[in-house]
C-alpha positions in Angstrom: 10.8 184.8 30.8 9.0 181.3 30.0 9.1 178.9 28.2 7.3 179.8 25.0 8.6 183.5 25.3 12.2 181.8 25.0 11.0 179.8 22.7 10.3 182.4 20.3 12.8 184.5 20.8 15.0 182.1 19.5 12.9 181.8 16.0 13.1 185.4 16.0 16.9 185.5 16.3 16.8 182.1 13.7 14.7 184.3 10.9 17.3 187.4 11.4 20.3 185.5 11.0 18.3 183.1 8.1 18.0 186.4 6.5 21.8 188.4 7.1 23.0 184.8 6.0 20.3 184.6 2.5 19.7 181.3 3.3 16.9 179.0 2.5 17.1 180.9 -1.3 16.9 184.3 -0.1 13.4 183.7 0.6 13.3 185.9 4.1 14.3 189.5 3.1 12.8 191.5 5.7 12.7 191.3 9.7 10.9 193.3 12.1 8.6 194.8 13.6 8.2 199.3 13.3 11.5 199.1 12.6 13.8 195.6 10.8 15.9 194.4 13.2 19.5 194.9 12.9 22.2 192.5 11.6 23.9 189.7 13.7 27.4 189.8 13.9 29.4 188.1 10.6 31.4 185.4 12.6 27.6 184.2 14.3 26.7 180.7 13.1 23.6 178.7 13.6 25.2 175.8 15.5 26.9 178.9 17.9 23.5 180.6 18.0 21.9 176.8 19.0 24.5 176.7 22.0 24.2 180.2 23.3 22.6 180.6 26.8 19.0 181.8 27.4 21.0 184.9 29.0 23.1 185.1 25.9 20.3 185.1 23.3 17.9 187.9 25.7 21.6 190.2 24.6 21.8 189.5 21.2 18.1 189.8 20.4 17.9 193.7 22.3 21.4 194.8 20.7 19.7 194.0 17.3 16.2 195.7 18.5 14.0 193.0 19.3 12.0 193.3 22.0 8.1 192.3 23.3 5.0 193.8 21.4 2.7 195.8 22.6 0.1 195.4 24.3 -2.6 194.1 22.7 -1.3 193.3 19.4 -1.7 189.7 18.1 1.3 189.7 15.0 4.9 189.5 17.2 6.4 190.1 13.7 6.6 191.5 10.5 8.4 189.2 8.3 8.5 190.8 4.4 6.2 192.8 5.2 3.3 190.2 6.4 2.2 190.5 9.3 2.5 186.9 11.6 2.0 185.5 14.7 4.7 183.0 16.5 2.6 180.0 17.8 4.6 176.6 18.3 1.2 174.0 18.3 2.8 171.2 19.2 4.6 172.7 22.2 2.9 175.2 23.6 -0.3 176.1 25.1 -3.0 178.4 22.2 -5.3 180.9 24.3 -8.2 181.8 22.3 -10.7 184.0 24.7 -9.5 183.6 28.2 -13.0 184.9 29.5 -15.5 185.8 26.7 -18.6 186.9 27.9 -22.0 187.5 26.3 -21.6 190.9 25.4 -17.9 190.2 23.8 -19.2 187.4 21.8 -21.8 189.6 19.9 -19.2 192.7 19.5 -16.6 190.0 17.8 -19.7 188.7 15.6 -20.9 192.1 14.7 -17.1 192.9 13.5 -17.1 189.9 11.5 -20.2 189.6 9.8 -21.5 186.7 12.6 -24.9 186.1 12.9 -24.8 186.1 16.4 -28.0 184.1 17.7 -27.1 180.8 16.2 -24.3 180.8 18.7 -25.1 182.5 21.4 -27.6 179.5 21.8 -25.1 177.5 21.2 -23.1 178.6 24.2 -26.3 178.8 26.2 -26.7 175.3 25.2 -23.0 174.2 26.9 -23.9 177.0 30.0 -26.9 175.0 30.8 -25.5 171.1 30.5 -22.3 171.9 32.0 -24.5 172.9 34.5 -25.9 169.4 34.8 -22.7 167.8 34.8 -24.2 166.6 31.2 -20.9 168.4 29.4 -17.7 168.7 31.2 -15.3 171.4 31.9 -12.8 170.9 29.5 -14.9 169.4 27.2 -13.4 169.2 23.1 -15.6 172.1 20.7 -15.9 169.6 18.1 -17.1 166.4 20.0 -19.6 164.3 19.9 -22.1 165.9 22.4 -20.9 168.7 21.8 -23.4 171.7 20.5 -21.1 173.8 18.5 -21.6 171.5 15.4 -24.4 173.2 13.9 -22.3 176.5 13.9 -19.1 175.3 13.7 -18.4 178.1 10.3 -19.4 180.9 12.9 -17.2 180.1 15.4 -14.0 179.5 13.7 -14.7 182.7 12.4 -15.0 184.3 15.8 -11.5 182.1 16.8 -10.2 183.6 14.1 -11.1 187.2 15.1 -9.5 186.4 18.5 -6.2 184.8 17.3 -5.1 187.9 14.5 -7.8 190.3 14.9 -8.8 191.7 17.7 -9.8 191.2 21.7 -13.0 189.6 22.9 -15.1 193.0 23.6 -14.3 193.5 19.8 -11.8 196.3 19.9 -9.4 195.7 16.0 -6.0 195.6 17.8 -3.6 198.1 16.4 -1.0 195.2 15.4 -3.6 192.4 13.4 -2.3 189.0 12.0 -2.3 187.9 9.0 -1.1 184.3 9.4 1.4 182.1 11.7 4.5 180.9 12.1 4.0 177.2 13.4 7.5 175.4 14.2 8.5 172.6 16.5 12.3 173.9 16.6 12.8 177.1 16.9 16.2 177.0 15.6 15.5 174.3 12.6 14.2 176.1 9.5 12.6 172.0 8.2 10.8 172.3 11.4 9.3 175.4 10.6 5.6 176.5 9.1 3.5 179.3 7.7 -0.2 178.8 8.4 -2.9 181.3 6.6 -5.6 182.4 9.4 -7.8 180.0 7.7 -5.1 177.0 8.0 -4.3 177.8 11.5 -7.6 177.8 12.7 -8.8 174.3 10.9 -4.9 173.3 12.7 -6.5 174.1 16.1 -10.0 172.8 15.9 -9.4 168.7 17.1 -8.0 170.4 20.0 -9.7 173.3 21.0 -11.5 173.3 24.9 -13.8 175.5 26.2 -14.7 175.8 29.5 -17.4 178.4 31.8 -17.0 180.8 34.3 -19.5 182.7 36.6 -22.5 182.9 38.5 -25.1 182.7 36.2 -26.0 183.3 31.8 -25.8 187.3 32.3 -21.9 186.5 34.2 -20.8 183.6 32.1 -17.9 183.8 30.9 -16.1 181.3 28.2 -12.5 179.7 27.6 -11.7 179.0 24.4 -7.9 176.8 24.5 -6.2 174.2 22.8 -3.4 172.6 24.9 -0.6 170.5 23.6 
């Protein structure tokens, strides 16, 4: 289990504890995926939970029914029956696309109602300028020389789809997300924030990077991510 997975598991356990103890003014009524997660032991408090080892967290989570999300799911859990993606924006890199091609881009545009030609032209401009060395791999998408400035609104809608609704071929996820839970300390409720889809994309935009691979434009694959 990597660091992000461990942190996300701690957050899920803490959300269940908040539900069980009716903390945060009782605002968290339900924490689940397909089924409501079970109750934590009555004697368990926040300090004890924080002091547990990763192995103890894993055993505790398994005992109340916390499992990994199904393949292709965009939400990590349902909080008060709303699906959320968990992403600590300041702690862990956010991967938006790991190799989306031109055909996939057009498919996502169709799903989101985005005019594809202008957006693919911006990707083609980046591809061409990358080949000549004018623009680098890992270029800031919102940078001064970026060809994406004129299509920001369209690209943001594509990013939102990839983060919350579907995959790089334009296939809708069985479990979509309606928002994002951000945190800087998974065990400290004061550091938690829930973001809507537009808020999350806005929060990522200034850190978003793009890279590319492939032998030619037809085989080009683009990676979009936000580093820490």
